[in-house]
Gaussian input, Z-matrix of N, CA and C with variables (Angstrom, degrees):
# hf/3-21g

backbone

0 1
 N
 C     1     B1
 C     2     B2     1     A1
 N     3     B3     2     A2     1     D1
 C     4     B4     3     A3     2     D2
 C     5     B5     4     A4     3     D3
 N     6     B6     5     A5     4     D4
 C     7     B7     6     A6     5     D5
 C     8     B8     7     A7     6     D6
 N     9     B9     8     A8     7     D7
 C    10    B10     9     A9     8     D8
 C    11    B11    10    A10     9     D9
 N    12    B12    11    A11    10    D10
 C    13    B13    12    A12    11    D11
 C    14    B14    13    A13    12    D12
 N    15    B15    14    A14    13    D13
 C    16    B16    15    A15    14    D14
 C    17    B17    16    A16    15    D15
 N    18    B18    17    A17    16    D16
 C    19    B19    18    A18    17    D17
 C    20    B20    19    A19    18    D18
 N    21    B21    20    A20    19    D19
 C    22    B22    21    A21    20    D20
 C    23    B23    22    A22    21    D21
 N    24    B24    23    A23    22    D22
 C    25    B25    24    A24    23    D23
 C    26    B26    25    A25    24    D24
 N    27    B27    26    A26    25    D25
 C    28    B28    27    A27    26    D26
 C    29    B29    28    A28    27    D27
 N    30    B30    29    A29    28    D28
 C    31    B31    30    A30    29    D29
 C    32    B32    31    A31    30    D30
 N    33    B33    32    A32    31    D31
 C    34    B34    33    A33    32    D32
 C    35    B35    34    A34    33    D33
 N    36    B36    35    A35    34    D34
 C    37    B37    36    A36    35    D35
 C    38    B38    37    A37    36    D36
 N    39    B39    38    A38    37    D37
 C    40    B40    39    A39    38    D38
 C    41    B41    40    A40    39    D39
 N    42    B42    41    A41    40    D40
 C    43    B43    42    A42    41    D41
 C    44    B44    43    A43    42    D42
 N    45    B45    44    A44    43    D43
 C    46    B46    45    A45    44    D44
 C    47    B47    46    A46    45    D45
 N    48    B48    47    A47    46    D46
 C    49    B49    48    A48    47    D47
 C    50    B50    49    A49    48    D48
 N    51    B51    50    A50    49    D49
 C    52    B52    51    A51    50    D50
 C    53    B53    52    A52    51    D51
 N    54    B54    53    A53    52    D52
 C    55    B55    54    A54    53    D53
 C    56    B56    55    A55    54    D54
 N    57    B57    56    A56    55    D55
 C    58    B58    57    A57    56    D56
 C    59    B59    58    A58    57    D57
 N    60    B60    59    A59    58    D58
 C    61    B61    60    A60    59    D59
 C    62    B62    61    A61    60    D60
 N    63    B63    62    A62    61    D61
 C    64    B64    63    A63    62    D62
 C    65    B65    64    A64    63    D63
 N    66    B66    65    A65    64    D64
 C    67    B67    66    A66    65    D65
 C    68    B68    67    A67    66    D66
 N    69    B69    68    A68    67    D67
 C    70    B70    69    A69    68    D68
 C    71    B71    70    A70    69    D69
 N    72    B72    71    A71    70    D70
 C    73    B73    72    A72    71    D71
 C    74    B74    73    A73    72    D72
 N    75    B75    74    A74    73    D73
 C    76    B76    75    A75    74    D74
 C    77    B77    76    A76    75    D75
 N    78    B78    77    A77    76    D76
 C    79    B79    78    A78    77    D77
 C    80    B80    79    A79    78    D78
 N    81    B81    80    A80    79    D79
 C    82    B82    81    A81    80    D80
 C    83    B83    82    A82    81    D81
 N    84    B84    83    A83    82    D82
 C    85    B85    84    A84    83    D83
 C    86    B86    85    A85    84    D84
 N    87    B87    86    A86    85    D85
 C    88    B88    87    A87    86    D86
 C    89    B89    88    A88    87    D87
 N    90    B90    89    A89    88    D88
 C    91    B91    90    A90    89    D89
 C    92    B92    91    A91    90    D90
 N    93    B93    92    A92    91    D91
 C    94    B94    93    A93    92    D92
 C    95    B95    94    A94    93    D93
 N    96    B96    95    A95    94    D94
 C    97    B97    96    A96    95    D95
 C    98    B98    97    A97    96    D96
 N    99    B99    98    A98    97    D97
 C   100   B100    99    A99    98    D98
 C   101   B101   100   A100    99    D99
 N   102   B102   101   A101   100   D100
 C   103   B103   102   A102   101   D101
 C   104   B104   103   A103   102   D102
 N   105   B105   104   A104   103   D103
 C   106   B106   105   A105   104   D104
 C   107   B107   106   A106   105   D105
 N   108   B108   107   A107   106   D106
 C   109   B109   108   A108   107   D107
 C   110   B110   109   A109   108   D108
 N   111   B111   110   A110   109   D109
 C   112   B112   111   A111   110   D110
 C   113   B113   112   A112   111   D111
 N   114   B114   113   A113   112   D112
 C   115   B115   114   A114   113   D113
 C   116   B116   115   A115   114   D114
 N   117   B117   116   A116   115   D115
 C   118   B118   117   A117   116   D116
 C   119   B119   118   A118   117   D117
 N   120   B120   119   A119   118   D118
 C   121   B121   120   A120   119   D119
 C   122   B122   121   A121   120   D120
 N   123   B123   122   A122   121   D121
 C   124   B124   123   A123   122   D122
 C   125   B125   124   A124   123   D123
 N   126   B126   125   A125   124   D124
 C   127   B127   126   A126   125   D125
 C   128   B128   127   A127   126   D126
 N   129   B129   128   A128   127   D127
 C   130   B130   129   A129   128   D128
 C   131   B131   130   A130   129   D129
 N   132   B132   131   A131   130   D130
 C   133   B133   132   A132   131   D131
 C   134   B134   133   A133   132   D132
 N   135   B135   134   A134   133   D133
 C   136   B136   135   A135   134   D134
 C   137   B137   136   A136   135   D135
 N   138   B138   137   A137   136   D136
 C   139   B139   138   A138   137   D137
 C   140   B140   139   A139   138   D138
 N   141   B141   140   A140   139   D139
 C   142   B142   141   A141   140   D140
 C   143   B143   142   A142   141   D141
 N   144   B144   143   A143   142   D142
 C   145   B145   144   A144   143   D143
 C   146   B146   145   A145   144   D144
 N   147   B147   146   A146   145   D145
 C   148   B148   147   A147   146   D146
 C   149   B149   148   A148   147   D147
 N   150   B150   149   A149   148   D148
 C   151   B151   150   A150   149   D149
 C   152   B152   151   A151   150   D150
 N   153   B153   152   A152   151   D151
 C   154   B154   153   A153   152   D152
 C   155   B155   154   A154   153   D153
 N   156   B156   155   A155   154   D154
 C   157   B157   156   A156   155   D155
 C   158   B158   157   A157   156   D156
 N   159   B159   158   A158   157   D157
 C   160   B160   159   A159   158   D158
 C   161   B161   160   A160   159   D159
 N   162   B162   161   A161   160   D160
 C   163   B163   162   A162   161   D161
 C   164   B164   163   A163   162   D162
 N   165   B165   164   A164   163   D163
 C   166   B166   165   A165   164   D164
 C   167   B167   166   A166   165   D165
 N   168   B168   167   A167   166   D166
 C   169   B169   168   A168   167   D167
 C   170   B170   169   A169   168   D168
 N   171   B171   170   A170   169   D169
 C   172   B172   171   A171   170   D170
 C   173   B173   172   A172   171   D171
 N   174   B174   173   A173   172   D172
 C   175   B175   174   A174   173   D173
 C   176   B176   175   A175   174   D174
 N   177   B177   176   A176   175   D175
 C   178   B178   177   A177   176   D176
 C   179   B179   178   A178   177   D177
 N   180   B180   179   A179   178   D178
 C   181   B181   180   A180   179   D179
 C   182   B182   181   A181   180   D180
 N   183   B183   182   A182   181   D181
 C   184   B184   183   A183   182   D182
 C   185   B185   184   A184   183   D183
 N   186   B186   185   A185   184   D184
 C   187   B187   186   A186   185   D185
 C   188   B188   187   A187   186   D186
 N   189   B189   188   A188   187   D187
 C   190   B190   189   A189   188   D188
 C   191   B191   190   A190   189   D189
 N   192   B192   191   A191   190   D190
 C   193   B193   192   A192   191   D191
 C   194   B194   193   A193   192   D192
 N   195   B195   194   A194   193   D193
 C   196   B196   195   A195   194   D194
 C   197   B197   196   A196   195   D195
 N   198   B198   197   A197   196   D196
 C   199   B199   198   A198   197   D197
 C   200   B200   199   A199   198   D198
 N   201   B201   200   A200   199   D199
 C   202   B202   201   A201   200   D200
 C   203   B203   202   A202   201   D201
 N   204   B204   203   A203   202   D202
 C   205   B205   204   A204   203   D203
 C   206   B206   205   A205   204   D204
 N   207   B207   206   A206   205   D205
 C   208   B208   207   A207   206   D206
 C   209   B209   208   A208   207   D207
 N   210   B210   209   A209   208   D208
 C   211   B211   210   A210   209   D209
 C   212   B212   211   A211   210   D210
 N   213   B213   212   A212   211   D211
 C   214   B214   213   A213   212   D212
 C   215   B215   214   A214   213   D213
 N   216   B216   215   A215   214   D214
 C   217   B217   216   A216   215   D215
 C   218   B218   217   A217   216   D216
 N   219   B219   218   A218   217   D217
 C   220   B220   219   A219   218   D218
 C   221   B221   220   A220   219   D219
 N   222   B222   221   A221   220   D220
 C   223   B223   222   A222   221   D221
 C   224   B224   223   A223   222   D222
 N   225   B225   224   A224   223   D223
 C   226   B226   225   A225   224   D224
 C   227   B227   226   A226   225   D225
 N   228   B228   227   A227   226   D226
 C   229   B229   228   A228   227   D227
 C   230   B230   229   A229   228   D228
 N   231   B231   230   A230   229   D229
 C   232   B232   231   A231   230   D230
 C   233   B233   232   A232   231   D231
 N   234   B234   233   A233   232   D232
 C   235   B235   234   A234   233   D233
 C   236   B236   235   A235   234   D234
 N   237   B237   236   A236   235   D235
 C   238   B238   237   A237   236   D236
 C   239   B239   238   A238   237   D237
 N   240   B240   239   A239   238   D238
 C   241   B241   240   A240   239   D239
 C   242   B242   241   A241   240   D240
 N   243   B243   242   A242   241   D241
 C   244   B244   243   A243   242   D242
 C   245   B245   244   A244   243   D243
 N   246   B246   245   A245   244   D244
 C   247   B247   246   A246   245   D245
 C   248   B248   247   A247   246   D246
 N   249   B249   248   A248   247   D247
 C   250   B250   249   A249   248   D248
 C   251   B251   250   A250   249   D249
 N   252   B252   251   A251   250   D250
 C   253   B253   252   A252   251   D251
 C   254   B254   253   A253   252   D252
 N   255   B255   254   A254   253   D253
 C   256   B256   255   A255   254   D254
 C   257   B257   256   A256   255   D255
 N   258   B258   257   A257   256   D256
 C   259   B259   258   A258   257   D257
 C   260   B260   259   A259   258   D258
 N   261   B261   260   A260   259   D259
 C   262   B262   261   A261   260   D260
 C   263   B263   262   A262   261   D261
 N   264   B264   263   A263   262   D262
 C   265   B265   264   A264   263   D263
 C   266   B266   265   A265   264   D264
 N   267   B267   266   A266   265   D265
 C   268   B268   267   A267   266   D266
 C   269   B269   268   A268   267   D267
 N   270   B270   269   A269   268   D268
 C   271   B271   270   A270   269   D269
 C   272   B272   271   A271   270   D270
 N   273   B273   272   A272   271   D271
 C   274   B274   273   A273   272   D272
 C   275   B275   274   A274   273   D273
 N   276   B276   275   A275   274   D274
 C   277   B277   276   A276   275   D275
 C   278   B278   277   A277   276   D276
 N   279   B279   278   A278   277   D277
 C   280   B280   279   A279   278   D278
 C   281   B281   280   A280   279   D279
 N   282   B282   281   A281   280   D280
 C   283   B283   282   A282   281   D281
 C   284   B284   283   A283   282   D282
 N   285   B285   284   A284   283   D283
 C   286   B286   285   A285   284   D284
 C   287   B287   286   A286   285   D285
 N   288   B288   287   A287   286   D286
 C   289   B289   288   A288   287   D287
 C   290   B290   289   A289   288   D288
 N   291   B291   290   A290   289   D289
 C   292   B292   291   A291   290   D290
 C   293   B293   292   A292   291   D291
 N   294   B294   293   A293   292   D292
 C   295   B295   294   A294   293   D293
 C   296   B296   295   A295   294   D294
 N   297   B297   296   A296   295   D295
 C   298   B298   297   A297   296   D296
 C   299   B299   298   A298   297   D297
 N   300   B300   299   A299   298   D298
 C   301   B301   300   A300   299   D299
 C   302   B302   301   A301   300   D300

   B1=1.4255
   B2=1.5063
   B3=1.2610
   B4=1.4569
   B5=1.5596
   B6=1.2834
   B7=1.4529
   B8=1.4945
   B9=1.3016
   B10=1.4558
   B11=1.5334
   B12=1.3283
   B13=1.4919
   B14=1.5468
   B15=1.2922
   B16=1.4779
   B17=1.4999
   B18=1.2862
   B19=1.4762
   B20=1.5155
   B21=1.3321
   B22=1.4646
   B23=1.5396
   B24=1.3093
   B25=1.4423
   B26=1.5158
   B27=1.2983
   B28=1.5010
   B29=1.5399
   B30=1.3427
   B31=1.4676
   B32=1.5322
   B33=1.3353
   B34=1.4607
   B35=1.5223
   B36=1.2588
   B37=1.5554
   B38=1.5196
   B39=1.3557
   B40=1.5035
   B41=1.5295
   B42=1.3544
   B43=1.4272
   B44=1.5539
   B45=1.3181
   B46=1.4532
   B47=1.5332
   B48=1.3056
   B49=1.4620
   B50=1.5161
   B51=1.3633
   B52=1.4430
   B53=1.5201
   B54=1.3296
   B55=1.4426
   B56=1.5958
   B57=1.3015
   B58=1.4639
   B59=1.5309
   B60=1.2867
   B61=1.4469
   B62=1.5514
   B63=1.3241
   B64=1.4393
   B65=1.5323
   B66=1.3077
   B67=1.4877
   B68=1.4937
   B69=1.3648
   B70=1.4576
   B71=1.5312
   B72=1.3130
   B73=1.4453
   B74=1.5028
   B75=1.3535
   B76=1.4397
   B77=1.5012
   B78=1.3509
   B79=1.4644
   B80=1.4995
   B81=1.3465
   B82=1.4287
   B83=1.5085
   B84=1.3078
   B85=1.4985
   B86=1.4886
   B87=1.2973
   B88=1.4862
   B89=1.5259
   B90=1.2942
   B91=1.4528
   B92=1.5423
   B93=1.3250
   B94=1.4406
   B95=1.5225
   B96=1.3925
   B97=1.4776
   B98=1.5241
   B99=1.3205
   B100=1.4719
   B101=1.5372
   B102=1.3502
   B103=1.4475
   B104=1.5076
   B105=1.3270
   B106=1.4731
   B107=1.5132
   B108=1.3421
   B109=1.4423
   B110=1.5639
   B111=1.3303
   B112=1.4775
   B113=1.5507
   B114=1.3323
   B115=1.4778
   B116=1.5408
   B117=1.3658
   B118=1.4224
   B119=1.5355
   B120=1.3782
   B121=1.4660
   B122=1.5322
   B123=1.3132
   B124=1.4549
   B125=1.5568
   B126=1.3455
   B127=1.4437
   B128=1.5201
   B129=1.3527
   B130=1.4887
   B131=1.4933
   B132=1.3511
   B133=1.4196
   B134=1.5293
   B135=1.3338
   B136=1.4448
   B137=1.5667
   B138=1.3014
   B139=1.4447
   B140=1.5179
   B141=1.3625
   B142=1.4715
   B143=1.5516
   B144=1.3197
   B145=1.4740
   B146=1.5276
   B147=1.3001
   B148=1.4815
   B149=1.5295
   B150=1.3139
   B151=1.4438
   B152=1.4818
   B153=1.3426
   B154=1.4268
   B155=1.5005
   B156=1.3476
   B157=1.4621
   B158=1.5236
   B159=1.3251
   B160=1.4772
   B161=1.5393
   B162=1.3303
   B163=1.4623
   B164=1.5563
   B165=1.3008
   B166=1.4996
   B167=1.5039
   B168=1.3156
   B169=1.5015
   B170=1.4976
   B171=1.3410
   B172=1.4702
   B173=1.4940
   B174=1.3180
   B175=1.4611
   B176=1.5122
   B177=1.3420
   B178=1.4359
   B179=1.5235
   B180=1.3463
   B181=1.4270
   B182=1.5374
   B183=1.3000
   B184=1.4553
   B185=1.5238
   B186=1.2918
   B187=1.4865
   B188=1.4832
   B189=1.3496
   B190=1.4680
   B191=1.5493
   B192=1.3479
   B193=1.4490
   B194=1.5277
   B195=1.3028
   B196=1.4834
   B197=1.5369
   B198=1.3501
   B199=1.4567
   B200=1.5743
   B201=1.3227
   B202=1.4270
   B203=1.5405
   B204=1.2905
   B205=1.5337
   B206=1.5067
   B207=1.2998
   B208=1.4694
   B209=1.5098
   B210=1.3197
   B211=1.4570
   B212=1.5059
   B213=1.3006
   B214=1.4737
   B215=1.5126
   B216=1.3374
   B217=1.4816
   B218=1.5362
   B219=1.3400
   B220=1.4648
   B221=1.5035
   B222=1.3199
   B223=1.4290
   B224=1.5234
   B225=1.3356
   B226=1.4609
   B227=1.5166
   B228=1.3234
   B229=1.5019
   B230=1.5177
   B231=1.2867
   B232=1.4545
   B233=1.5478
   B234=1.3484
   B235=1.4667
   B236=1.5267
   B237=1.3440
   B238=1.4474
   B239=1.5305
   B240=1.3293
   B241=1.4821
   B242=1.5193
   B243=1.3224
   B244=1.4396
   B245=1.5209
   B246=1.3432
   B247=1.4586
   B248=1.5142
   B249=1.3371
   B250=1.4937
   B251=1.5446
   B252=1.3377
   B253=1.4372
   B254=1.5857
   B255=1.2981
   B256=1.4857
   B257=1.5370
   B258=1.3282
   B259=1.4784
   B260=1.5401
   B261=1.3421
   B262=1.4518
   B263=1.5132
   B264=1.3721
   B265=1.4722
   B266=1.5348
   B267=1.3012
   B268=1.4443
   B269=1.5185
   B270=1.3314
   B271=1.4378
   B272=1.5287
   B273=1.3190
   B274=1.4609
   B275=1.4934
   B276=1.3279
   B277=1.4768
   B278=1.5341
   B279=1.3556
   B280=1.4828
   B281=1.5611
   B282=1.2962
   B283=1.4973
   B284=1.5110
   B285=1.3743
   B286=1.4579
   B287=1.5419
   B288=1.3235
   B289=1.4564
   B290=1.4763
   B291=1.3759
   B292=1.4388
   B293=1.4969
   B294=1.3452
   B295=1.4631
   B296=1.4872
   B297=1.3344
   B298=1.4590
   B299=1.5184
   B300=1.3248
   B301=1.4402
   B302=1.4819
   A1=109.69
   A2=119.02
   A3=121.52
   A4=113.35
   A5=118.02
   A6=121.64
   A7=112.45
   A8=119.34
   A9=120.89
   A10=115.05
   A11=116.73
   A12=118.04
   A13=107.68
   A14=118.73
   A15=120.66
   A16=111.27
   A17=118.67
   A18=124.09
   A19=113.86
   A20=115.66
   A21=124.76
   A22=112.67
   A23=115.89
   A24=120.52
   A25=108.08
   A26=118.36
   A27=119.63
   A28=112.04
   A29=114.41
   A30=118.65
   A31=113.96
   A32=116.44
   A33=117.83
   A34=111.29
   A35=118.00
   A36=119.60
   A37=109.68
   A38=117.70
   A39=117.22
   A40=111.55
   A41=113.90
   A42=118.37
   A43=116.42
   A44=117.57
   A45=120.22
   A46=107.93
   A47=115.88
   A48=120.73
   A49=109.65
   A50=115.52
   A51=122.30
   A52=113.86
   A53=114.03
   A54=121.48
   A55=108.33
   A56=115.89
   A57=120.37
   A58=110.69
   A59=118.57
   A60=122.00
   A61=112.63
   A62=118.31
   A63=119.29
   A64=114.67
   A65=118.44
   A66=120.77
   A67=114.22
   A68=117.78
   A69=120.15
   A70=110.27
   A71=116.12
   A72=122.02
   A73=108.02
   A74=117.33
   A75=119.94
   A76=111.39
   A77=114.33
   A78=121.50
   A79=108.23
   A80=117.13
   A81=121.21
   A82=110.13
   A83=117.12
   A84=120.99
   A85=110.29
   A86=117.68
   A87=131.68
   A88=113.26
   A89=120.13
   A90=124.32
   A91=112.65
   A92=116.80
   A93=119.11
   A94=111.32
   A95=113.88
   A96=119.13
   A97=109.42
   A98=116.45
   A99=120.94
   A100=112.98
   A101=116.24
   A102=120.62
   A103=111.40
   A104=118.00
   A105=121.04
   A106=111.47
   A107=115.35
   A108=119.50
   A109=108.34
   A110=117.43
   A111=118.95
   A112=110.41
   A113=115.90
   A114=118.69
   A115=110.65
   A116=114.96
   A117=118.07
   A118=111.98
   A119=115.44
   A120=119.41
   A121=109.36
   A122=116.86
   A123=119.78
   A124=112.80
   A125=116.03
   A126=121.08
   A127=110.06
   A128=115.88
   A129=119.31
   A130=113.16
   A131=117.12
   A132=122.17
   A133=110.75
   A134=115.41
   A135=121.09
   A136=109.69
   A137=118.25
   A138=119.15
   A139=113.17
   A140=115.49
   A141=122.94
   A142=113.11
   A143=115.73
   A144=119.10
   A145=108.58
   A146=114.93
   A147=119.48
   A148=109.60
   A149=118.25
   A150=122.36
   A151=112.57
   A152=117.30
   A153=121.40
   A154=113.41
   A155=117.11
   A156=119.84
   A157=109.29
   A158=117.27
   A159=119.22
   A160=109.41
   A161=115.68
   A162=119.50
   A163=108.44
   A164=114.33
   A165=118.91
   A166=110.75
   A167=115.95
   A168=120.74
   A169=112.11
   A170=118.86
   A171=119.90
   A172=112.93
   A173=118.30
   A174=122.15
   A175=110.90
   A176=116.39
   A177=121.60
   A178=110.90
   A179=118.46
   A180=122.15
   A181=112.05
   A182=118.24
   A183=121.73
   A184=117.23
   A185=117.55
   A186=119.99
   A187=115.08
   A188=119.04
   A189=120.54
   A190=107.19
   A191=112.81
   A192=120.96
   A193=108.72
   A194=116.05
   A195=119.32
   A196=112.91
   A197=116.42
   A198=117.97
   A199=109.69
   A200=117.23
   A201=120.77
   A202=114.34
   A203=116.69
   A204=118.04
   A205=110.23
   A206=115.36
   A207=120.12
   A208=110.90
   A209=118.66
   A210=121.31
   A211=113.64
   A212=117.93
   A213=118.96
   A214=110.52
   A215=116.13
   A216=118.62
   A217=111.34
   A218=117.05
   A219=119.15
   A220=110.20
   A221=116.35
   A222=121.57
   A223=110.65
   A224=115.86
   A225=119.59
   A226=111.54
   A227=118.10
   A228=120.61
   A229=109.46
   A230=116.45
   A231=119.83
   A232=110.95
   A233=115.64
   A234=120.30
   A235=109.96
   A236=118.79
   A237=122.00
   A238=112.39
   A239=114.62
   A240=120.06
   A241=109.99
   A242=117.05
   A243=119.51
   A244=109.64
   A245=117.81
   A246=120.22
   A247=112.53
   A248=115.80
   A249=119.93
   A250=108.70
   A251=117.64
   A252=118.67
   A253=109.41
   A254=114.15
   A255=117.92
   A256=111.23
   A257=115.20
   A258=120.50
   A259=110.71
   A260=115.74
   A261=120.10
   A262=112.56
   A263=113.38
   A264=117.36
   A265=111.64
   A266=117.97
   A267=121.94
   A268=111.68
   A269=116.46
   A270=119.88
   A271=112.78
   A272=115.25
   A273=121.88
   A274=111.71
   A275=118.52
   A276=121.96
   A277=109.83
   A278=117.40
   A279=120.58
   A280=107.92
   A281=115.64
   A282=118.69
   A283=110.64
   A284=118.25
   A285=122.13
   A286=109.23
   A287=117.83
   A288=121.32
   A289=110.86
   A290=117.59
   A291=120.24
   A292=112.59
   A293=117.33
   A294=121.81
   A295=112.71
   A296=116.40
   A297=122.25
   A298=109.75
   A299=118.06
   A300=124.02
   A301=113.43
   D1=107.73
   D2=-175.63
   D3=-76.48
   D4=-39.23
   D5=-177.99
   D6=-124.27
   D7=86.82
   D8=-175.92
   D9=-67.33
   D10=-25.52
   D11=-178.23
   D12=-69.79
   D13=-21.46
   D14=175.59
   D15=-64.04
   D16=-29.29
   D17=179.08
   D18=-99.17
   D19=14.84
   D20=177.89
   D21=56.91
   D22=42.08
   D23=173.75
   D24=-84.68
   D25=131.58
   D26=-177.64
   D27=-67.32
   D28=154.58
   D29=-178.81
   D30=-61.22
   D31=-34.45
   D32=-176.87
   D33=-69.29
   D34=-10.25
   D35=-179.18
   D36=-91.10
   D37=-14.39
   D38=-178.79
   D39=-78.08
   D40=158.24
   D41=-175.12
   D42=-87.22
   D43=-1.66
   D44=178.06
   D45=-133.65
   D46=81.96
   D47=-175.88
   D48=-91.97
   D49=126.70
   D50=-179.18
   D51=50.32
   D52=77.05
   D53=-179.31
   D54=-61.36
   D55=144.74
   D56=-171.75
   D57=-70.66
   D58=-35.85
   D59=-176.00
   D60=-75.72
   D61=-45.81
   D62=-176.51
   D63=-118.54
   D64=-7.30
   D65=176.76
   D66=77.45
   D67=11.62
   D68=-177.52
   D69=-94.00
   D70=156.44
   D71=176.52
   D72=-103.05
   D73=135.59
   D74=-178.72
   D75=-154.79
   D76=179.66
   D77=-179.73
   D78=-121.08
   D79=125.85
   D80=178.79
   D81=-101.51
   D82=151.30
   D83=-178.60
   D84=-118.99
   D85=149.66
   D86=171.73
   D87=38.60
   D88=-112.95
   D89=-172.71
   D90=-69.98
   D91=-22.18
   D92=-179.64
   D93=-64.19
   D94=-33.87
   D95=177.98
   D96=-62.64
   D97=-48.29
   D98=179.30
   D99=-60.40
   D100=-40.92
   D101=178.49
   D102=-65.02
   D103=-43.08
   D104=-179.57
   D105=-66.14
   D106=-38.85
   D107=-179.29
   D108=-65.93
   D109=-42.21
   D110=177.20
   D111=-62.36
   D112=-41.39
   D113=179.53
   D114=-62.10
   D115=-43.29
   D116=-178.74
   D117=-61.90
   D118=-41.01
   D119=-178.87
   D120=-66.63
   D121=-40.43
   D122=178.12
   D123=-63.77
   D124=-38.23
   D125=176.27
   D126=-63.36
   D127=-43.71
   D128=178.80
   D129=-61.81
   D130=-37.81
   D131=178.91
   D132=-69.55
   D133=-38.85
   D134=-176.07
   D135=-67.95
   D136=-44.16
   D137=-179.73
   D138=-88.29
   D139=6.75
   D140=172.04
   D141=62.12
   D142=41.30
   D143=172.11
   D144=-68.54
   D145=155.23
   D146=179.69
   D147=-60.55
   D148=-40.76
   D149=179.33
   D150=-65.36
   D151=-40.04
   D152=176.66
   D153=-65.67
   D154=-38.19
   D155=178.88
   D156=-66.83
   D157=-40.12
   D158=-179.55
   D159=-61.57
   D160=-38.02
   D161=177.51
   D162=-63.38
   D163=-44.39
   D164=-176.83
   D165=-62.13
   D166=-41.22
   D167=-177.94
   D168=-78.67
   D169=-11.09
   D170=-178.97
   D171=78.86
   D172=25.18
   D173=179.62
   D174=-101.10
   D175=171.60
   D176=177.03
   D177=-65.82
   D178=141.33
   D179=-172.04
   D180=-106.26
   D181=-35.51
   D182=-169.81
   D183=-90.77
   D184=27.11
   D185=174.99
   D186=86.47
   D187=13.02
   D188=178.48
   D189=-72.04
   D190=152.83
   D191=175.00
   D192=-71.44
   D193=141.84
   D194=-178.71
   D195=-126.05
   D196=9.89
   D197=-176.71
   D198=-66.70
   D199=-45.75
   D200=-175.53
   D201=-111.90
   D202=-14.52
   D203=-178.13
   D204=-116.64
   D205=162.92
   D206=174.35
   D207=79.13
   D208=30.34
   D209=179.98
   D210=-96.78
   D211=2.20
   D212=-173.11
   D213=-62.24
   D214=-43.47
   D215=179.37
   D216=-63.01
   D217=-41.09
   D218=178.05
   D219=-59.64
   D220=-43.87
   D221=-177.40
   D222=-61.84
   D223=-45.08
   D224=-179.96
   D225=-65.83
   D226=-37.59
   D227=176.17
   D228=-62.32
   D229=-43.85
   D230=-178.06
   D231=-64.27
   D232=-40.09
   D233=177.89
   D234=-62.44
   D235=-41.75
   D236=178.34
   D237=-63.63
   D238=-42.53
   D239=179.38
   D240=-62.72
   D241=-42.45
   D242=-178.88
   D243=-67.27
   D244=-38.74
   D245=177.63
   D246=-61.99
   D247=-46.21
   D248=-179.57
   D249=-63.69
   D250=-37.31
   D251=-178.42
   D252=-69.10
   D253=-38.41
   D254=178.74
   D255=-65.20
   D256=-41.26
   D257=178.79
   D258=-63.56
   D259=-41.20
   D260=178.95
   D261=-64.30
   D262=-39.03
   D263=177.16
   D264=-65.22
   D265=-41.51
   D266=177.58
   D267=-61.47
   D268=-44.77
   D269=178.12
   D270=-62.22
   D271=-38.14
   D272=175.63
   D273=-63.22
   D274=-40.99
   D275=178.29
   D276=-66.41
   D277=-38.74
   D278=179.64
   D279=-63.58
   D280=-44.07
   D281=-179.53
   D282=-63.45
   D283=-44.97
   D284=179.27
   D285=-60.66
   D286=-42.50
   D287=-178.45
   D288=-63.58
   D289=-42.89
   D290=-179.61
   D291=-67.26
   D292=-33.07
   D293=177.76
   D294=-68.73
   D295=-32.65
   D296=-177.96
   D297=-69.41
   D298=-38.68
   D299=-175.46
   D300=-81.91

């Protein structure tokens, strides 16, 4: 639907209410929605909004509790760090062994 005002759809129902650049209300379609969302997130990160920083850090954004939930990413990062450390230790042992012989 290109022109929703033609069908008397109220402004609060549209997906782009009060655009930041021009202040107009409009309706975006398909990939334009994704592009605008990406632009909005980049703008939030650039001006260092709290919401933008939460996106940047990969944390919950909408006020959810994070004390006991949402730890999957942390766990995976810890596993990767342990794996890299283990590989580095093994390489170090190989180098030490080759130097001894």
